[in-house]
N, CA, C and O atoms as a GROMACS GRO file, in nm:
protein
  608
    1MET      N    1   4.987   1.703   9.974
    1MET     CA    2   5.095   1.703  10.070
    1MET      C    3   5.188   1.817  10.034
    1MET      O    4   5.220   1.835   9.916
    2PRO      N    5   5.233   1.893  10.131
    2PRO     CA    6   5.330   1.997  10.102
    2PRO      C    7   5.462   1.936  10.058
    2PRO      O    8   5.476   1.814  10.050
    3ALA      N    9   5.558   2.022  10.030
    3ALA     CA   10   5.690   1.974   9.988
    3ALA      C   11   5.735   1.861  10.078
    3ALA      O   12   5.708   1.860  10.198
    4ALA      N   13   5.804   1.765  10.018
    4ALA     CA   14   5.848   1.646  10.089
    4ALA      C   15   5.923   1.683  10.216
    4ALA      O   16   6.015   1.764  10.213
    5PRO      N   17   5.883   1.624  10.329
    5PRO     CA   18   5.948   1.657  10.455
    5PRO      C   19   6.086   1.595  10.468
    5PRO      O   20   6.111   1.484  10.420
    6ASP      N   21   6.172   1.666  10.533
    6ASP     CA   22   6.297   1.612  10.585
    6ASP      C   23   6.373   1.521  10.488
    6ASP      O   24   6.385   1.401  10.512
    7VAL      N   25   6.422   1.578  10.380
    7VAL     CA   26   6.498   1.500  10.283
    7VAL      C   27   6.619   1.437  10.350
    7VAL      O   28   6.696   1.505  10.419
    8ASP      N   29   6.634   1.308  10.330
    8ASP     CA   30   6.747   1.230  10.381
    8ASP      C   31   6.754   1.221  10.533
    8ASP      O   32   6.863   1.217  10.589
    9GLY      N   33   6.643   1.217  10.599
    9GLY     CA   34   6.647   1.195  10.744
    9GLY      C   35   6.508   1.198  10.802
    9GLY      O   36   6.416   1.252  10.741
   10ALA      N   37   6.493   1.140  10.920
   10ALA     CA   38   6.362   1.130  10.982
   10ALA      C   39   6.325   1.257  11.056
   10ALA      O   40   6.209   1.299  11.051
   11GLY      N   41   6.419   1.320  11.126
   11GLY     CA   42   6.389   1.443  11.198
   11GLY      C   43   6.285   1.421  11.307
   11GLY      O   44   6.245   1.308  11.336
   12ALA      N   45   6.242   1.531  11.367
   12ALA     CA   46   6.149   1.522  11.479
   12ALA      C   47   6.016   1.588  11.447
   12ALA      O   48   5.934   1.606  11.536
   13GLU      N   49   5.992   1.623  11.320
   13GLU     CA   50   5.868   1.690  11.286
   13GLU      C   51   5.749   1.595  11.298
   13GLU      O   52   5.767   1.473  11.307
   14ALA      N   53   5.629   1.652  11.296
   14ALA     CA   54   5.509   1.571  11.303
   14ALA      C   55   5.503   1.478  11.182
   14ALA      O   56   5.554   1.511  11.075
   15ARG      N   57   5.441   1.364  11.201
   15ARG     CA   58   5.430   1.269  11.091
   15ARG      C   59   5.333   1.321  10.986
   15ARG      O   60   5.227   1.375  11.019
   16VAL      N   61   5.371   1.305  10.861
   16VAL     CA   62   5.288   1.346  10.748
   16VAL      C   63   5.249   1.220  10.671
   16VAL      O   64   5.335   1.145  10.626
   17ALA      N   65   5.118   1.199  10.656
   17ALA     CA   66   5.071   1.082  10.583
   17ALA      C   67   5.101   1.098  10.435
   17ALA      O   68   5.082   1.205  10.378
   18ALA      N   69   5.147   0.991  10.374
   18ALA     CA   70   5.167   0.991  10.229
   18ALA      C   71   5.031   0.994  10.162
   18ALA      O   72   4.937   0.931  10.210
   19PRO      N   73   5.019   1.067  10.052
   19PRO     CA   74   4.891   1.066   9.980
   19PRO      C   75   4.856   0.924   9.935
   19PRO      O   76   4.942   0.852   9.883
   20ASP      N   77   4.733   0.884   9.956
   20ASP     CA   78   4.691   0.751   9.915
   20ASP      C   79   4.672   0.751   9.763
   20ASP      O   80   4.644   0.855   9.703
   21PHE      N   81   4.687   0.635   9.703
   21PHE     CA   82   4.664   0.622   9.560
   21PHE      C   83   4.625   0.480   9.528
   21PHE      O   84   4.649   0.388   9.606
   22GLN      N   85   4.564   0.463   9.413
   22GLN     CA   86   4.535   0.333   9.356
   22GLN      C   87   4.577   0.344   9.210
   22GLN      O   88   4.521   0.424   9.134
   23LEU      N   89   4.676   0.263   9.171
   23LEU     CA   90   4.734   0.274   9.037
   23LEU      C   91   4.745   0.137   8.971
   23LEU      O   92   4.762   0.036   9.039
   24PRO      N   93   4.734   0.134   8.838
   24PRO     CA   94   4.760   0.009   8.767
   24PRO      C   95   4.910  -0.017   8.761
   24PRO      O   96   4.991   0.075   8.765
   25ASP      N   97   4.944  -0.147   8.753
   25ASP     CA   98   5.085  -0.181   8.732
   25ASP      C   99   5.103  -0.231   8.590
   25ASP      O  100   5.006  -0.256   8.519
   26VAL      N  101   5.228  -0.247   8.548
   26VAL     CA  102   5.255  -0.287   8.410
   26VAL      C  103   5.212  -0.431   8.382
   26VAL      O  104   5.202  -0.471   8.266
   27ALA      N  105   5.187  -0.510   8.485
   27ALA     CA  106   5.145  -0.649   8.467
   27ALA      C  107   4.993  -0.664   8.458
   27ALA      O  108   4.942  -0.775   8.441
   28GLY      N  109   4.920  -0.552   8.469
   28GLY     CA  110   4.775  -0.558   8.460
   28GLY      C  111   4.703  -0.562   8.593
   28GLY      O  112   4.580  -0.568   8.597
   29GLY      N  113   4.778  -0.558   8.704
   29GLY     CA  114   4.715  -0.554   8.836
   29GLY      C  115   4.695  -0.412   8.883
   29GLY      O  116   4.712  -0.317   8.806
   30GLU      N  117   4.660  -0.397   9.008
   30GLU     CA  118   4.645  -0.265   9.070
   30GLU      C  119   4.704  -0.267   9.209
   30GLU      O  120   4.709  -0.371   9.274
   31VAL      N  121   4.749  -0.152   9.253
   31VAL     CA  122   4.802  -0.137   9.388
   31VAL      C  123   4.734  -0.020   9.453
   31VAL      O  124   4.726   0.090   9.396
   32LYS      N  125   4.684  -0.043   9.574
   32LYS     CA  126   4.630   0.065   9.656
   32LYS      C  127   4.726   0.080   9.773
   32LYS      O  128   4.749  -0.015   9.847
   33LEU      N  129   4.780   0.199   9.789
   33LEU     CA  130   4.880   0.221   9.893
   33LEU      C  131   4.827   0.182  10.031
   33LEU      O  132   4.900   0.121  10.109
   34ALA      N  133   4.704   0.216  10.061
   34ALA     CA  134   4.647   0.184  10.193
   34ALA      C  135   4.648   0.033  10.219
   34ALA      O  136   4.651  -0.010  10.335
   35GLY      N  137   4.645  -0.048  10.116
   35GLY     CA  138   4.648  -0.192  10.131
   35GLY      C  139   4.783  -0.246  10.176
   35GLY      O  140   4.796  -0.364  10.209
   36LEU      N  141   4.885  -0.160  10.176
   36LEU     CA  142   5.019  -0.202  10.218
   36LEU      C  143   5.052  -0.159  10.361
   36LEU      O  144   5.165  -0.179  10.407
   37ARG      N  145   4.955  -0.102  10.430
   37ARG     CA  146   4.980  -0.060  10.569
   37ARG      C  147   5.022  -0.179  10.652
   37ARG      O  148   4.982  -0.292  10.626
   38GLY      N  149   5.103  -0.152  10.753
   38GLY     CA  150   5.150  -0.256  10.842
   38GLY      C  151   5.295  -0.295  10.816
   38GLY      O  152   5.355  -0.372  10.892
   39ARG      N  153   5.352  -0.241  10.709
   39ARG     CA  154   5.493  -0.264  10.681
   39ARG      C  155   5.548  -0.141  10.610
   39ARG      O  156   5.474  -0.066  10.546
   40PRO      N  157   5.678  -0.121  10.620
   40PRO     CA  158   5.735  -0.006  10.548
   40PRO      C  159   5.723  -0.029  10.398
   40PRO      O  160   5.713  -0.143  10.351
   41VAL      N  161   5.724   0.080  10.323
   41VAL     CA  162   5.713   0.074  10.178
   41VAL      C  163   5.816   0.170  10.119
   41VAL      O  164   5.835   0.281  10.170
   42VAL      N  165   5.881   0.128  10.012
   42VAL     CA  166   5.972   0.215   9.938
   42VAL      C  167   5.901   0.254   9.809
   42VAL      O  168   5.856   0.168   9.734
   43ILE      N  169   5.892   0.385   9.784
   43ILE     CA  170   5.828   0.437   9.663
   43ILE      C  171   5.931   0.521   9.588
   43ILE      O  172   5.990   0.614   9.643
   44ASP      N  173   5.950   0.486   9.462
   44ASP     CA  174   6.044   0.559   9.378
   44ASP      C  175   5.970   0.620   9.260
   44ASP      O  176   5.917   0.549   9.175
   45PHE      N  177   5.967   0.754   9.254
   45PHE     CA  178   5.912   0.823   9.138
   45PHE      C  179   6.022   0.836   9.034
   45PHE      O  180   6.132   0.880   9.065
   46TRP      N  181   5.993   0.797   8.910
   46TRP     CA  182   6.094   0.790   8.806
   46TRP      C  183   6.029   0.807   8.669
   46TRP      O  184   5.906   0.815   8.658
   47ALA      N  185   6.112   0.814   8.565
   47ALA     CA  186   6.064   0.822   8.427
   47ALA      C  187   6.162   0.752   8.335
   47ALA      O  188   6.281   0.741   8.365
   48THR      N  189   6.112   0.704   8.223
   48THR     CA  190   6.198   0.632   8.128
   48THR      C  191   6.303   0.722   8.065
   48THR      O  192   6.408   0.674   8.023
   49TRP      N  193   6.278   0.852   8.059
   49TRP     CA  194   6.370   0.947   7.997
   49TRP      C  195   6.475   1.001   8.095
   49TRP      O  196   6.556   1.086   8.058
   50CYS      N  197   6.474   0.953   8.217
   50CYS     CA  198   6.560   1.004   8.325
   50CYS      C  199   6.682   0.913   8.343
   50CYS      O  200   6.669   0.801   8.391
   51ALA      N  201   6.800   0.963   8.303
   51ALA     CA  202   6.923   0.882   8.315
   51ALA      C  203   6.956   0.844   8.459
   51ALA      O  204   6.991   0.729   8.483
   52PRO      N  205   6.946   0.935   8.557
   52PRO     CA  206   6.972   0.893   8.695
   52PRO      C  207   6.873   0.786   8.743
   52PRO      O  208   6.908   0.698   8.822
   53CYS      N  209   6.750   0.793   8.695
   53CYS     CA  210   6.651   0.691   8.732
   53CYS      C  211   6.696   0.554   8.685
   53CYS      O  212   6.680   0.454   8.756
   54GLU      N  213   6.753   0.549   8.566
   54GLU     CA  214   6.803   0.424   8.510
   54GLU      C  215   6.917   0.368   8.595
   54GLU      O  216   6.927   0.247   8.614
   55ARG      N  217   7.002   0.456   8.647
   55ARG     CA  218   7.113   0.411   8.732
   55ARG      C  219   7.064   0.360   8.868
   55ARG      O  220   7.135   0.285   8.934
   56GLN      N  221   6.945   0.399   8.908
   56GLN     CA  222   6.891   0.356   9.038
   56GLN      C  223   6.828   0.216   9.030
   56GLN      O  224   6.809   0.152   9.133
   57ILE      N  225   6.794   0.170   8.910
   57ILE     CA  226   6.727   0.040   8.895
   57ILE      C  227   6.804  -0.074   8.961
   57ILE      O  228   6.742  -0.152   9.034
   58PRO      N  229   6.935  -0.090   8.941
   58PRO     CA  230   7.005  -0.202   9.006
   58PRO      C  231   6.999  -0.196   9.159
   58PRO      O  232   6.993  -0.299   9.225
   59VAL      N  233   7.001  -0.075   9.215
   59VAL     CA  234   6.991  -0.060   9.361
   59VAL      C  235   6.856  -0.110   9.409
   59VAL      O  236   6.847  -0.184   9.508
   60LEU      N  237   6.750  -0.070   9.340
   60LEU     CA  238   6.616  -0.110   9.380
   60LEU      C  239   6.592  -0.259   9.353
   60LEU      O  240   6.525  -0.326   9.431
   61ASN      N  241   6.646  -0.310   9.242
   61ASN     CA  242   6.634  -0.455   9.216
   61ASN      C  243   6.699  -0.535   9.328
   61ASN      O  244   6.641  -0.632   9.377
   62ALA      N  245   6.819  -0.496   9.369
   62ALA     CA  246   6.889  -0.569   9.475
   62ALA      C  247   6.813  -0.561   9.607
   62ALA      O  248   6.801  -0.660   9.679
   63PHE      N  249   6.761  -0.442   9.639
   63PHE     CA  250   6.684  -0.426   9.763
   63PHE      C  251   6.558  -0.514   9.757
   63PHE      O  252   6.524  -0.581   9.854
   64HIS      N  253   6.491  -0.512   9.643
   64HIS     CA  254   6.371  -0.593   9.626
   64HIS      C  255   6.403  -0.742   9.642
   64HIS      O  256   6.328  -0.815   9.708
   65GLU      N  257   6.511  -0.787   9.583
   65GLU     CA  258   6.549  -0.927   9.594
   65GLU      C  259   6.574  -0.966   9.740
   65GLU      O  260   6.541  -1.077   9.782
   66LYS      N  261   6.631  -0.875   9.816
   66LYS     CA  262   6.667  -0.904   9.954
   66LYS      C  263   6.548  -0.889  10.050
   66LYS      O  264   6.533  -0.970  10.142
   67TYR      N  265   6.464  -0.787  10.031
   67TYR     CA  266   6.359  -0.755  10.128
   67TYR      C  267   6.218  -0.748  10.071
   67TYR      O  268   6.124  -0.717  10.145
   68GLY      N  269   6.200  -0.777   9.944
   68GLY     CA  270   6.072  -0.755   9.877
   68GLY      C  271   5.951  -0.818   9.942
   68GLY      O  272   5.841  -0.764   9.934
   69GLU      N  273   5.969  -0.931  10.007
   69GLU     CA  274   5.855  -0.995  10.074
   69GLU      C  275   5.808  -0.915  10.195
   69GLU      O  276   5.689  -0.915  10.228
   70ARG      N  277   5.901  -0.847  10.261
   70ARG     CA  278   5.868  -0.772  10.383
   70ARG      C  279   5.852  -0.623  10.358
   70ARG      O  280   5.775  -0.556  10.427
   71ILE      N  281   5.924  -0.571  10.259
   71ILE     CA  282   5.925  -0.428  10.233
   71ILE      C  283   5.899  -0.407  10.084
   71ILE      O  284   5.993  -0.413  10.004
   72PRO      N  285   5.775  -0.381  10.047
   72PRO     CA  286   5.745  -0.362   9.905
   72PRO      C  287   5.820  -0.243   9.846
   72PRO      O  288   5.835  -0.139   9.909
   73VAL      N  289   5.867  -0.261   9.722
   73VAL     CA  290   5.929  -0.155   9.645
   73VAL      C  291   5.835  -0.125   9.529
   73VAL      O  292   5.802  -0.213   9.450
   74LEU      N  293   5.793   0.000   9.520
   74LEU     CA  294   5.704   0.044   9.414
   74LEU      C  295   5.774   0.150   9.330
   74LEU      O  296   5.811   0.255   9.383
   75GLY      N  297   5.792   0.124   9.204
   75GLY     CA  298   5.844   0.224   9.112
   75GLY      C  299   5.726   0.288   9.042
   75GLY      O  300   5.653   0.220   8.970
   76ILE      N  301   5.706   0.418   9.061
   76ILE     CA  302   5.593   0.487   8.999
   76ILE      C  303   5.644   0.570   8.882
   76ILE      O  304   5.712   0.671   8.900
   77SER      N  305   5.610   0.526   8.762
   77SER     CA  306   5.650   0.597   8.641
   77SER      C  307   5.561   0.720   8.624
   77SER      O  308   5.440   0.716   8.646
   78VAL      N  309   5.625   0.831   8.586
   78VAL     CA  310   5.551   0.955   8.560
   78VAL      C  311   5.549   0.987   8.411
   78VAL      O  312   5.519   1.100   8.372
   79ASP      N  313   5.581   0.890   8.328
   79ASP     CA  314   5.583   0.912   8.184
   79ASP      C  315   5.446   0.954   8.132
   79ASP      O  316   5.344   0.899   8.173
   80ALA      N  317   5.445   1.053   8.042
   80ALA     CA  318   5.320   1.100   7.983
   80ALA      C  319   5.256   0.992   7.897
   80ALA      O  320   5.134   0.984   7.888
   81ASP      N  321   5.338   0.908   7.835
   81ASP     CA  322   5.288   0.797   7.753
   81ASP      C  323   5.313   0.666   7.826
   81ASP      O  324   5.425   0.615   7.824
   82PRO      N  325   5.211   0.611   7.892
   82PRO     CA  326   5.232   0.488   7.968
   82PRO      C  327   5.268   0.368   7.881
   82PRO      O  328   5.315   0.267   7.933
   83ASN      N  329   5.247   0.377   7.751
   83ASN     CA  330   5.278   0.265   7.662
   83ASN      C  331   5.428   0.239   7.649
   83ASN      O  332   5.466   0.129   7.609
   84VAL      N  333   5.513   0.336   7.683
   84VAL     CA  334   5.658   0.315   7.674
   84VAL      C  335   5.713   0.241   7.795
   84VAL      O  336   5.825   0.189   7.791
   85VAL      N  337   5.636   0.236   7.902
   85VAL     CA  338   5.687   0.182   8.029
   85VAL      C  339   5.708   0.031   8.027
   85VAL      O  340   5.815  -0.015   8.069
   86PRO      N  341   5.612  -0.051   7.980
   86PRO     CA  342   5.635  -0.197   7.985
   86PRO      C  343   5.760  -0.240   7.909
   86PRO      O  344   5.833  -0.328   7.957
   87ARG      N  345   5.787  -0.182   7.793
   87ARG     CA  346   5.907  -0.220   7.718
   87ARG      C  347   6.033  -0.181   7.795
   87ARG      O  348   6.129  -0.257   7.800
   88PHE      N  349   6.032  -0.062   7.856
   88PHE     CA  350   6.146  -0.016   7.936
   88PHE      C  351   6.170  -0.111   8.054
   88PHE      O  352   6.284  -0.147   8.083
   89VAL      N  353   6.062  -0.151   8.119
   89VAL     CA  354   6.072  -0.243   8.233
   89VAL      C  355   6.137  -0.374   8.189
   89VAL      O  356   6.225  -0.427   8.257
   90ALA      N  357   6.093  -0.427   8.075
   90ALA     CA  358   6.150  -0.553   8.025
   90ALA      C  359   6.296  -0.536   7.984
   90ALA      O  360   6.379  -0.619   8.018
   91GLU      N  361   6.327  -0.429   7.912
   91GLU     CA  362   6.463  -0.406   7.864
   91GLU      C  363   6.563  -0.387   7.978
   91GLU      O  364   6.680  -0.421   7.964
   92HIS      N  365   6.516  -0.332   8.091
   92HIS     CA  366   6.604  -0.306   8.204
   92HIS      C  367   6.588  -0.407   8.318
   92HIS      O  368   6.643  -0.390   8.426
   93ALA      N  369   6.512  -0.512   8.290
   93ALA     CA  370   6.494  -0.622   8.386
   93ALA      C  371   6.454  -0.572   8.525
   93ALA      O  372   6.510  -0.615   8.626
   94ILE      N  373   6.357  -0.482   8.529
   94ILE     CA  374   6.308  -0.432   8.659
   94ILE      C  375   6.226  -0.543   8.723
   94ILE      O  376   6.131  -0.594   8.663
   95ARG      N  377   6.262  -0.579   8.846
   95ARG     CA  378   6.198  -0.690   8.914
   95ARG      C  379   6.099  -0.647   9.022
   95ARG      O  380   6.017  -0.728   9.066
   96TYR      N  381   6.105  -0.523   9.065
   96TYR     CA  382   6.008  -0.473   9.162
   96TYR      C  383   5.884  -0.426   9.087
   96TYR      O  384   5.885  -0.416   8.964
   97ARG      N  385   5.778  -0.398   9.160
   97ARG     CA  386   5.650  -0.362   9.097
   97ARG      C  387   5.656  -0.221   9.041
   97ARG      O  388   5.693  -0.127   9.110
   98VAL      N  389   5.618  -0.208   8.914
   98VAL     CA  390   5.617  -0.078   8.847
   98VAL      C  391   5.473  -0.036   8.822
   98VAL      O  392   5.394  -0.108   8.760
   99LEU      N  393   5.440   0.082   8.872
   99LEU     CA  394   5.306   0.137   8.860
   99LEU      C  395   5.304   0.250   8.758
   99LEU      O  396   5.405   0.318   8.736
  100LEU      N  397   5.189   0.270   8.697
  100LEU     CA  398   5.171   0.376   8.598
  100LEU      C  399   5.105   0.496   8.666
  100LEU      O  400   4.984   0.499   8.684
  101GLY      N  401   5.188   0.594   8.702
  101GLY     CA  402   5.139   0.714   8.768
  101GLY      C  403   5.145   0.832   8.675
  101GLY      O  404   5.139   0.817   8.553
  102ASP      N  405   5.158   0.950   8.733
  102ASP     CA  406   5.168   1.071   8.653
  102ASP      C  407   5.231   1.182   8.736
  102ASP      O  408   5.255   1.167   8.856
  103GLU      N  409   5.257   1.293   8.670
  103GLU     CA  410   5.320   1.407   8.737
  103GLU      C  411   5.230   1.464   8.847
  103GLU      O  412   5.279   1.520   8.945
  104GLY      N  413   5.098   1.451   8.832
  104GLY     CA  414   5.006   1.501   8.934
  104GLY      C  415   5.026   1.430   9.067
  104GLY      O  416   5.030   1.495   9.172
  105LEU      N  417   5.038   1.298   9.063
  105LEU     CA  418   5.062   1.223   9.187
  105LEU      C  419   5.198   1.259   9.244
  105LEU      O  420   5.213   1.277   9.365
  106ALA      N  421   5.299   1.270   9.157
  106ALA     CA  422   5.431   1.310   9.205
  106ALA      C  423   5.423   1.446   9.274
  106ALA      O  424   5.484   1.465   9.379
  107HIS      N  425   5.349   1.539   9.216
  107HIS     CA  426   5.332   1.672   9.276
  107HIS      C  427   5.264   1.660   9.413
  107HIS      O  428   5.302   1.730   9.507
  108ASP      N  429   5.164   1.572   9.425
  108ASP     CA  430   5.097   1.551   9.553
  108ASP      C  431   5.195   1.506   9.662
  108ASP      O  432   5.176   1.538   9.779
  109PHE      N  433   5.298   1.432   9.623
  109PHE     CA  434   5.401   1.387   9.716
  109PHE      C  435   5.508   1.495   9.741
  109PHE      O  436   5.591   1.480   9.831
  110GLY      N  437   5.504   1.602   9.663
  110GLY     CA  438   5.603   1.708   9.680
  110GLY      C  439   5.728   1.687   9.596
  110GLY      O  440   5.829   1.753   9.620
  111VAL      N  441   5.723   1.598   9.498
  111VAL     CA  442   5.837   1.568   9.413
  111VAL      C  443   5.868   1.687   9.323
  111VAL      O  444   5.779   1.749   9.265
  112ARG      N  445   5.998   1.718   9.314
  112ARG     CA  446   6.042   1.830   9.230
  112ARG      C  447   6.152   1.788   9.132
  112ARG      O  448   6.213   1.874   9.069
  113GLY      N  449   6.177   1.660   9.119
  113GLY     CA  450   6.279   1.609   9.028
  113GLY      C  451   6.280   1.457   9.036
  113GLY      O  452   6.211   1.398   9.119
  114TYR      N  453   6.358   1.394   8.950
  114TYR     CA  454   6.361   1.248   8.944
  114TYR      C  455   6.504   1.198   8.940
  114TYR      O  456   6.592   1.263   8.883
  115PRO      N  457   6.529   1.083   8.999
  115PRO     CA  458   6.439   1.005   9.082
  115PRO      C  459   6.419   1.071   9.219
  115PRO      O  460   6.506   1.144   9.268
  116TRP      N  461   6.307   1.043   9.279
  116TRP     CA  462   6.274   1.092   9.412
  116TRP      C  463   6.215   0.974   9.486
  116TRP      O  464   6.108   0.924   9.451
  117LEU      N  465   6.284   0.929   9.588
  117LEU     CA  466   6.248   0.807   9.659
  117LEU      C  467   6.197   0.839   9.798
  117LEU      O  468   6.254   0.922   9.869
  118PHE      N  469   6.088   0.773   9.837
  118PHE     CA  470   6.030   0.788   9.970
  118PHE      C  471   6.036   0.655  10.043
  118PHE      O  472   6.021   0.549   9.982
  119VAL      N  473   6.059   0.662  10.173
  119VAL     CA  474   6.042   0.546  10.260
  119VAL      C  475   5.925   0.581  10.352
  119VAL      O  476   5.927   0.682  10.421
  120LEU      N  477   5.825   0.495  10.350
  120LEU     CA  478   5.707   0.514  10.435
  120LEU      C  479   5.714   0.421  10.554
  120LEU      O  480   5.759   0.307  10.544
  121ARG      N  481   5.670   0.472  10.668
  121ARG     CA  482   5.659   0.389  10.788
  121ARG      C  483   5.542   0.291  10.769
  121ARG      O  484   5.461   0.308  10.679
  122PRO      N  485   5.534   0.190  10.855
  122PRO     CA  486   5.422   0.097  10.846
  122PRO      C  487   5.284   0.163  10.862
  122PRO      O  488   5.184   0.108  10.816
  123ASP      N  489   5.278   0.279  10.926
  123ASP     CA  490   5.149   0.349  10.941
  123ASP      C  491   5.114   0.434  10.819
  123ASP      O  492   5.009   0.499  10.817
  124GLY      N  493   5.200   0.435  10.717
  124GLY     CA  494   5.172   0.511  10.595
  124GLY      C  495   5.224   0.652  10.596
  124GLY      O  496   5.202   0.727  10.500
  125SER      N  497   5.294   0.692  10.702
  125SER     CA  498   5.351   0.826  10.706
  125SER      C  499   5.490   0.826  10.643
  125SER      O  500   5.557   0.723  10.638
  126VAL      N  501   5.530   0.942  10.595
  126VAL     CA  502   5.659   0.955  10.529
  126VAL      C  503   5.770   0.959  10.634
  126VAL      O  504   5.772   1.046  10.721
  127LEU      N  505   5.860   0.863  10.625
  127LEU     CA  506   5.976   0.860  10.714
  127LEU      C  507   6.088   0.946  10.657
  127LEU      O  508   6.147   1.029  10.727
  128SER      N  509   6.117   0.926  10.528
  128SER     CA  510   6.225   1.003  10.466
  128SER      C  511   6.203   1.013  10.317
  128SER      O  512   6.126   0.937  10.257
  129ALA      N  513   6.273   1.108  10.258
  129ALA     CA  514   6.272   1.127  10.114
  129ALA      C  515   6.415   1.145  10.068
  129ALA      O  516   6.498   1.202  10.139
  130HIS      N  517   6.443   1.096   9.948
  130HIS     CA  518   6.578   1.104   9.896
  130HIS      C  519   6.572   1.150   9.751
  130HIS      O  520   6.501   1.091   9.670
  131VAL      N  521   6.645   1.255   9.719
  131VAL     CA  522   6.651   1.308   9.583
  131VAL      C  523   6.775   1.254   9.515
  131VAL      O  524   6.884   1.257   9.572
  132GLY      N  525   6.760   1.203   9.393
  132GLY     CA  526   6.874   1.151   9.318
  132GLY      C  527   6.893   1.004   9.344
  132GLY      O  528   6.814   0.941   9.415
  133VAL      N  529   7.000   0.948   9.288
  133VAL     CA  530   7.028   0.806   9.300
  133VAL      C  531   7.071   0.776   9.443
  133VAL      O  532   7.163   0.838   9.496
  134ILE      N  533   7.004   0.680   9.503
  134ILE     CA  534   7.035   0.641   9.641
  134ILE      C  535   7.132   0.523   9.640
  134ILE      O  536   7.123   0.436   9.554
  135SER      N  537   7.223   0.521   9.735
  135SER     CA  538   7.315   0.408   9.746
  135SER      C  539   7.246   0.294   9.819
  135SER      O  540   7.151   0.317   9.894
  136PRO      N  541   7.292   0.170   9.799
  136PRO     CA  542   7.234   0.058   9.873
  136PRO      C  543   7.239   0.079  10.024
  136PRO      O  544   7.142   0.050  10.094
  137ALA      N  545   7.352   0.128  10.076
  137ALA     CA  546   7.365   0.149  10.220
  137ALA      C  547   7.268   0.255  10.269
  137ALA      O  548   7.208   0.238  10.376
  138ALA      N  549   7.251   0.363  10.195
  138ALA     CA  550   7.158   0.469  10.236
  138ALA      C  551   7.014   0.419  10.234
  138ALA      O  552   6.935   0.456  10.321
  139LEU      N  553   6.980   0.336  10.137
  139LEU     CA  554   6.844   0.282  10.132
  139LEU      C  555   6.818   0.191  10.252
  139LEU      O  556   6.714   0.201  10.316
  140GLU      N  557   6.911   0.103  10.282
  140GLU     CA  558   6.893   0.015  10.398
  140GLU      C  559   6.887   0.096  10.527
  140GLU      O  560   6.806   0.065  10.615
  141ALA      N  561   6.970   0.198  10.539
  141ALA     CA  562   6.968   0.283  10.660
  141ALA      C  563   6.835   0.356  10.673
  141ALA      O  564   6.782   0.368  10.783
  142ALA      N  565   6.782   0.405  10.562
  142ALA     CA  566   6.655   0.478  10.566
  142ALA      C  567   6.542   0.387  10.612
  142ALA      O  568   6.458   0.428  10.692
  143VAL      N  569   6.539   0.265  10.562
  143VAL     CA  570   6.434   0.171  10.602
  143VAL      C  571   6.452   0.129  10.747
  143VAL      O  572   6.354   0.112  10.820
  144ALA      N  573   6.577   0.111  10.790
  144ALA     CA  574   6.604   0.069  10.927
  144ALA      C  575   6.559   0.174  11.029
  144ALA      O  576   6.533   0.140  11.144
  145GLU      N  577   6.551   0.300  10.987
  145GLU     CA  578   6.510   0.407  11.079
  145GLU      C  579   6.371   0.388  11.136
  145GLU      O  580   6.340   0.444  11.242
  146TRP      N  581   6.286   0.311  11.072
  146TRP     CA  582   6.149   0.296  11.124
  146TRP      C  583   6.142   0.211  11.249
  146TRP      O  584   6.036   0.198  11.310
  147GLY      N  585   6.256   0.152  11.289
  147GLY     CA  586   6.257   0.088  11.418
  147GLY      C  587   6.308  -0.055  11.420
  147GLY      O  588   6.320  -0.113  11.528
  148ALA      N  589   6.337  -0.112  11.307
  148ALA     CA  590   6.390  -0.249  11.305
  148ALA      C  591   6.475  -0.265  11.181
  148ALA      O  592   6.448  -0.204  11.078
  149HIS      N  593   6.576  -0.345  11.190
  149HIS     CA  594   6.657  -0.373  11.071
  149HIS      C  595   6.568  -0.441  10.968
  149HIS      O  596   6.486  -0.524  11.005
  150PRO      N  597   6.582  -0.407  10.841
  150PRO     CA  598   6.495  -0.464  10.739
  150PRO      C  599   6.494  -0.616  10.738
  150PRO      O  600   6.392  -0.675  10.701
  151GLY      N  601   6.601  -0.679  10.775
  151GLY     CA  602   6.608  -0.823  10.769
  151GLY      C  603   6.558  -0.894  10.893
  151GLY      O  604   6.556  -1.017  10.897
  152SER      N  605   6.518  -0.817  10.995
  152SER     CA  606   6.478  -0.884  11.120
  152SER      C  607   6.331  -0.918  11.123
  152SER      O  608   6.283  -0.974  11.221
   0.00000   0.00000   0.00000
């Protein structure tokens, strides 16, 4: 995928499909992005060494608590050593699903820094991308852009 389209807004450009992936999670399961089609998805690329990423955790935890059944939140770690991730997840009480990714997948999405958050439409196309720590209101607004309020 070329550089992330339309940072912080939907715009009128053609829809760009998010790169598909299948990744392990810290709990021993696996997630295939294509298996989540039919509902919007929030994807956050992050790393344990990234201070802004750490500040985004409470925002994503709160969103997950409120909408997690309808709108999956996936945190994709790009840490070179995946063994550091489970302890970080436990220490920071991350409640959304954390996947073990890498910089290659982040590059495929067009990520150029962390945290970098994507909202995908139910068809798997990228609705918006957000660089840096997102506010709760901005996250809800981004998800609502796909055509329905997240809580409806």
